[in-house]
Structures are given as C-alpha cells and as structure tokens.
MIDREN-306640 format. One line per field, with one value per residue (C-alpha): chain; y, z, x. Coordinates in steps of 0.5 Angstrom, whole numbers, plus 500, padded with zeros to 3 digits. Each point is the difference from the previous one (the first is absolute). Layout:
ch <- (A|...)
yy <- (Y|...)
zz <- (Z|...)
xx <- (X|...)
end
This chain:
ch <- (A|A|A|A|A|A|A|A|A|A|A|A|A|A|A|A|A|A|A|A|A|A|A|A|A|A|A|A|A|A|A|A|A|A|A|A|A|A|A|A|A|A|A|A|A|A|A|A|A|A|A|A|A|A|A|A|A|A|A|A|A|A|A|A|A|A|A|A|A|A|A|A|A|A|A|A|A|A|A|A|A|A|A|A|A|A|A|A|A|A|A|A|A|A|A|A|A|A|A|A|A|A|A|A|A|A|A|A|A|A|A|A|A|A|A|A|A|A|A|A|A|A|A|A|A|A|A|A|A|A|A|A|A|A|A|A|A|A|A|A|A|A|A|A|A|A|A|A|A|A|A|A|A|A|A|A|A|A|A|A|A|A|A|A|A|A|A|A|A|A|A|A|A|A|A|A|A|A|A|A|A|A|A|A|A|A|A|A|A|A|A|A|A|A|A|A|A|A|A|A|A|A|A|A|A|A|A|A|A|A|A|A|A|A|A|A|A|A|A|A|A|A|A|A|A|A|A|A|A|A|A|A|A|A|A|A|A|A|A|A|A|A|A|A|A|A|A|A|A|A|A|A|A|A|A|A|A|A|A|A|A|A|A|A|A|A|A|A|A|A|A|A|A|A|A|A|A|A|A|A|A|A|A|A|A|A|A|A|A|A|A|A|A|A|A|A|A|A|A|A|A|A|A|A|A|A|A|A|A|A|A|A|A|A|A|A|A|A|A|A|A|A|A|A|A|A|A|A|A)
yy <- (134|498|493|501|502|505|507|504|502|502|496|502|496|504|498|504|502|508|498|497|507|504|496|501|507|501|496|500|496|497|495|493|496|493|496|493|502|494|505|507|496|497|507|504|494|501|508|500|504|505|503|502|498|494|500|493|500|493|502|504|496|503|498|493|498|497|502|498|503|498|507|503|494|498|504|498|504|502|496|493|494|496|494|503|502|493|497|505|495|506|502|493|499|507|503|493|504|504|493|498|506|500|493|501|505|497|495|499|503|506|500|499|507|504|504|501|508|498|496|506|505|496|504|499|495|500|495|506|504|494|499|502|507|496|498|507|503|499|502|506|501|499|504|496|502|507|499|502|493|494|493|496|506|502|507|500|507|497|494|494|495|495|500|494|499|493|501|507|497|496|506|505|494|501|507|501|507|503|505|504|505|506|508|501|494|494|499|493|499|494|495|501|508|498|499|505|496|504|494|505|502|495|502|506|501|506|500|501|495|494|494|497|495|496|500|495|501|495|494|499|493|498|501|495|502|498|501|498|502|498|501|497|496|500|504|501|505|506|499|501|501|499|500|501|499|501|497|502|496|501|494|503|503|504|505|503|498|503|498|502|499|502|498|502|508|505|501|494|500|500|497|505|498|493|500|504|496|494|503|496|495|493|497|496|499|505|505|498|501|507|502|497|504|507|498|500|507|503|497|503|495|502|495|498|495|493|503|503|504|495|494|505|501|493|498|505|497|493|502|504|494|495|504|502|492|498|505|499|493)
zz <- (902|503|500|497|506|500|502|506|498|504|500|499|500|499|500|495|493|502|505|495|495|506|502|492|500|506|497|493|496|507|500|498|500|503|498|499|500|496|495|504|506|495|497|507|502|493|500|494|504|505|505|507|501|498|500|502|497|501|507|495|500|493|497|502|497|493|498|494|497|493|498|502|500|504|505|503|506|500|506|498|498|494|504|502|493|497|505|499|498|495|497|498|497|496|500|498|496|507|504|495|500|507|501|496|504|504|505|505|506|496|497|508|501|493|498|494|500|502|494|495|504|500|498|493|501|497|501|501|505|505|502|507|502|501|493|497|504|494|494|498|502|495|499|504|505|499|495|493|496|498|500|497|494|499|498|502|502|506|504|497|506|498|503|504|503|498|500|496|494|502|503|495|495|505|499|508|503|506|506|502|506|501|502|494|503|496|493|495|495|495|502|493|501|507|497|497|496|504|504|505|502|497|503|499|508|504|507|503|496|503|495|505|495|493|496|495|496|500|497|493|497|493|502|500|503|501|504|499|504|498|504|501|506|501|504|505|495|497|493|493|498|502|495|501|494|501|493|500|494|496|496|494|502|506|503|506|501|506|500|505|501|506|503|492|501|505|500|498|493|497|493|497|493|500|504|495|494|503|501|495|498|501|504|495|499|495|505|506|496|498|506|503|495|502|508|499|496|506|505|501|506|503|502|507|502|498|496|493|496|495|505|502|493|499|506|500|492|503|506|496|495|505|505|494|498|507|501|493|502)
xx <- (903|493|499|493|497|494|502|497|493|494|495|492|494|494|493|497|501|500|505|504|500|501|507|502|498|505|506|499|505|503|494|499|494|500|494|504|507|503|503|500|504|506|500|501|505|505|499|496|495|502|495|499|493|495|493|497|493|498|495|496|494|497|506|500|493|498|493|496|494|496|500|506|505|506|503|507|502|508|502|496|505|502|498|493|498|503|495|494|494|497|507|501|494|499|507|504|505|502|500|505|504|500|502|506|504|505|499|495|504|500|493|498|503|500|494|497|501|507|501|497|504|507|506|503|505|508|505|505|496|497|507|503|503|506|500|499|506|504|496|497|493|494|494|496|505|500|506|501|501|495|504|494|500|507|500|493|497|495|499|498|498|495|493|499|493|498|493|500|499|493|497|501|497|494|500|501|501|503|497|505|499|505|500|495|495|498|501|499|506|500|505|504|500|504|506|505|506|505|504|502|492|496|494|495|500|502|503|494|496|497|497|495|496|500|494|497|494|495|501|496|498|503|508|505|507|507|506|507|507|507|506|507|498|493|495|506|503|497|498|503|493|493|494|493|495|492|496|492|497|494|499|503|506|503|497|504|508|504|507|506|507|504|507|503|501|500|493|494|498|492|501|494|502|500|494|497|502|497|493|495|505|500|506|504|507|500|497|504|506|499|497|507|504|496|500|508|500|496|506|507|503|506|506|501|505|499|494|502|496|499|499|494|498|500|496|495|498|500|496|495|499|499|495|496|499|499|495|496|499)
end
C-alpha cells in the first residue's frame, strides 16, 4: 500500500524548451510534464501514472506568456494558468466563450494552479481506472493499465475512458490549434485533430513532443456564442457534458455555425452534420428540434457511474435546446 504518497522521482526544472526536449529524448516515456500539477500529482500518487522523472516547465518564460495580435490572433503559452486567462482583459472582451469555459473548471484554487494546455492534455478519465494501486490489487488490469478488458464497455476491444477537458469544446468551436515541438521541429495542429478516440492513448503526442501554446484566430464581428457545462456536483466535478455553440447570422439565416461537445465520449465531438443542416436556416423551434436530432445522431455517449448513456443523451438534448435558444436572443 502506498498511502497515496508520491513515488521517488527525479525532478527537473529546465529554463528553455530545448532543455525540455533534451530531457524527454533522454528518458522517453519515463517522464511526465508538470505545469499546474492539479491532475498529474494525484495521478502519480494513485500510481495511475508511473515514471521516474518530472519536468517542471513553469520556469520557461515563453510558455508563461499571453500575446494578442489583430492579424494573428491569440497565443496562450503552455504554462499560463486558467486564472490568468480568466483575468485577462483581451480574452474577456474578444474571446468571451473561452472565458466562460475557463470559469467552469473546478474552483478558484484549481484555476490558480491549473493551465489551459494542461486542461487540453488532461488524461481521459474513468471511474475504474482512477482508483488507487491498492484498489487494483484485487482486480484484473484494464486496457489503460496494459490489461485486456474494459470495465466501461463490457467486451470492448479498447479503452473507453472519457475525454474530460472542460475548455476543449469552447476551443474547438473557436477553431483553436496547438503548436507542438519535438525531434522533427515545430508543427501546428488543429485542436480537434489532436485527439485519437483511444482512451488509453488519447492524444497525438509522442514521448518526445511538447505542446507549447494554444493559438486562436482573431475575432470576427457578428458571432454569437454560448457555453454550458453539466455535472453532478457543479464545477467541482468533471462534466457529464460540455457544449459550445457559435452562430453567425447574415440577416436571412445562419451563415456559419460551430457546435462542439466534450465529456461524453473518448474524444471531443465536432457536430459537423448538425452545423451543415443549420446553414442558411432561421433559428426557430422546428429547426432547433431537427438540429438536435442530427446532433444526437453524431454523438455516441458512454456510460460512467452516475451518468448512464440515456442520461447523457437527454442532457445533451436539453443543453443544446436551451443554449441555442439563449444565443439567438
């Protein structure tokens, strides 16, 4: 029994991205990145993550910066906290959807420490997996623990742990992308392409890679947006579902639409078919009802303890109706 104590770890505190990459290349999958630590530290204590080296990135100056340019948009470094984002005047004015999503994450103490990139890269969650090593001593290992079974989907052939980042749906709706540096240099990846759908390895990030920033295009006038999160105990819990909607009306109908969900499946969901259906249509009761039906057809919710599939489906339907009604004003 480990009594939820941290294991013995080698602590690294580099001052440059190059130093981080060198450490990761040396120790490969025996490393974990520490930015806020609000998720990583509990996982290390429970032995959900096992490694020998922790790399603190909070001393790397470029990763602690928020910058905005009218042509390039917003850049948020990987060590910027959720509190810094919530308090930033440009974000509250030009990106209110992001501000709402950030405020939905946990509570003040967590937002003071946790980072936006950490919320994007948070490991998929499972009520079974996220137990202590002592709890697992009496049970066969699941896929996420390198076993051969899934306790969420009986008979499942892969891990179905849930994608959990509360800010992810808002960022996808905002067409956000990530900058990732690795052994092959820097690349830019749309956020919705960052997720694999495999609960065991949910992110397209190899052991040598590091997410350095979130990039969001500059704001365009005419958009209306809204964010909603539903959970069992308010913001303190991971969500039953988060939903973000953005609408741009040209006067006769909807010109552009973004609809994104998270917390319901093993990866975030961009509801492309529902978006396409809404283009050119007025936002009335009949349109909303049909768009809701299409949205549910694009969604494959998973069960978790306290949130069976039917609860999630009814929750998504109610959230979509309420949120789009509120946005259309």
